[in-house]
C-alpha positions, 0 to 999 in steps of 0.5 A: 606544477613547474610554473608554480615552482618557478614562481615560488623561487622567483618570489623567494629571490625577490624577497632575498634581493629586498633584504640584500638591498636594505643591508647595503643601504644601512651599512652604506648610510652608516659608512657615509654617516661616519664621515659626516658625524651622524648615524642612522636612526635605529638598529640594523635589525629594525630595518631588515625585519620591517615586514611591511617593506617586503609585503608592499613590494611583493604585492605591487609586483603581483599587482603589475603582473610581473609574476604572471606574464613573461616580460622582456628584461627591459620591460620587466625592469621598468615594471619593477622600478614602477612598483618600487616607486609606488611601494616607497610612497605607500611605505612613507604614508604608512609610517606617517599615519602610524606616527613612526616616521621619526623611528627610521632614517629616511636616508636608509629607506630611500637608499634601500629602494634605490638599491632595489632598482638595481639589485632586483633586476640583476637577481632576476636576470641571473636567476632566470638564466640558471632556472633555464639551465635546469629546465624550471623556467622553460616553457614550451611554445609554438609560433604561427608566423612567417616572420623569422625575426619574431620567431628568432626573438621569442626562442632566442631571448633566454629571459623569456624562457620559451622553448620550441614545441609543437601545437599539440604539446605547447603551453603557449601559442603565439599567433601572428595576425599578419597575413591571416584572415579573421575566419582563420584566426577565429578557427585557430583560437577556438581550437587552442582555447578548447585545449586550454592553451595560453594564446598570445597575439602578435598585432598586425601593426608593429609600429606602436608599443601596445604595452603603453596603450590603453584598452577600453571595453565597449560592453554592448558592442562586445568589443575593445578599443585600443587607445594609441598616441604619438608620444613625442608630439605632446608638448609636455613630453617634448619639454620633459625630454628637453630638460632631461637631455640638457641636464645630462649633456651638461653633466657629460661635458666635463667628462667628454672634454679630456676625450676631445683632447685625446682625439684631437691630439691623434688627429693632428699627429696623423694629419697636422694640417687637417681640419678637426671638425667635419660639418654637414648640413642635415635636416632637423625638426620640421625639416629645418636645416642645421650644421651637424658637427662630427670629428673629421674621419676622412682624408682631406684628399678623400674625394680623389681617392674614392673616385679611383677606388670605385672604378676598381670596385664597382660593387661598392656603388650597389652597397652604398645604395642600400646601406648608404656607406661603403664596406671599405672606404679608402678615404677613412684615416687610421684614427677615423676608422677607430672613431667610426667603430666606436662612434667617437666621431659623433661626440661633437654633436653634443654641441648641437644638443646644447644649441638646441638643434639635436637631442641625445636620443632621437631619429637619425639626422638625415642628409638633405639628399635623403628626403625623397628616399624617406618617402611618406614617413618624412613628416613623422621622422622630422616631427622631432629633433634628431639624436646623436644615438637612436633605435637603429644605432643599437639594433644592428647599426651599419647592418640595418638597411635604410628602410628599416632605419626609417621604420625604427625612427617612426617607432621611436617617435610614436612610442617615446618615453624617458625609459625608452631613452634610458634603455637606448642610452645604456645600449649605446654605451654597450654598443660603443664598448663591445661592438663594431660598426659605423653609424 
């Protein structure tokens, strides 16, 4: 009963979000039109009362099971945008077949769907949090897993709405297949299915994104096959990523130049004779060595200071072996400390992007002496260009150990898509503005 009520509220607010988006699109088009001497075709009500728009969007949401499953915010937003693109093409087809295209402004229609891509996820985010407060979005679940990170995410992610329950009173059972035998899984599954509980399997292999996988049924063998691919090893995907990032880099460059000027001013103010850039050889695609650029964040006489510091603080040596950085590095300048905390020291790597040596988003550009430590994953990590930012930078940054960084880079390479890059880019901006930590 509670699930049906929450689903009804979600659908109702999605309809409201569609209406708000159309209103915003119409008046925005009218405002712009006033400046350029044109007005939208038709009246305001003609767009807001177009029932087919609401029907197509809501049906597409049901078709992609947005109301059936509880998705993570970013995954659900991706599904929303996917549904909106499909709905827009269907709407334009309906208007063309009914010969009523000229009765509507294409600017208002397209603008409505673009605004929906922002308004609907925002409405969903706010609504689900409010429903959780009143208990309408909460769903009792229990987790069979020894992985504390998985358990923490399931119950800590309020967007999912799961709250802790016992095996007996839970509506959902999460089963982690890691460390379990086939017999144990089948026994638990039979028991929970008999109790009419929803079962969600957590796969043994977590280095692939199964949301993008294809599932094929083999009827005679009574089994399924999961189709997985290494996304960034496809030439088509590499080309799409390259074009998108070069275009974005060119757009960003005029905005970054004033920031470059401010940083250089304060660097010269602190150390007038010091160099601007720090250059270091790093491993690029296929292990090709390239010169990676950064703003210099350390003192010119830093090596001498470090040797003296390590003699007094030997515990820092052990810390470096794990995280590849020191907790309190005496070599770092005042402006360098600010740059590291905000990742501004990495901005010159935009030069490496324009030279074709790096990407905006990708695996970490590893140092030459880290090759052996990467181990057997080296081929996968070096299969693509390194990035200015990446998964590990937005997943704990300096708190992430070296092994976990490598695993995240492998995951990125195997599961890449433009949406993943977009999410990492947004998270990078959030990390720079609201969190500390050097990359």
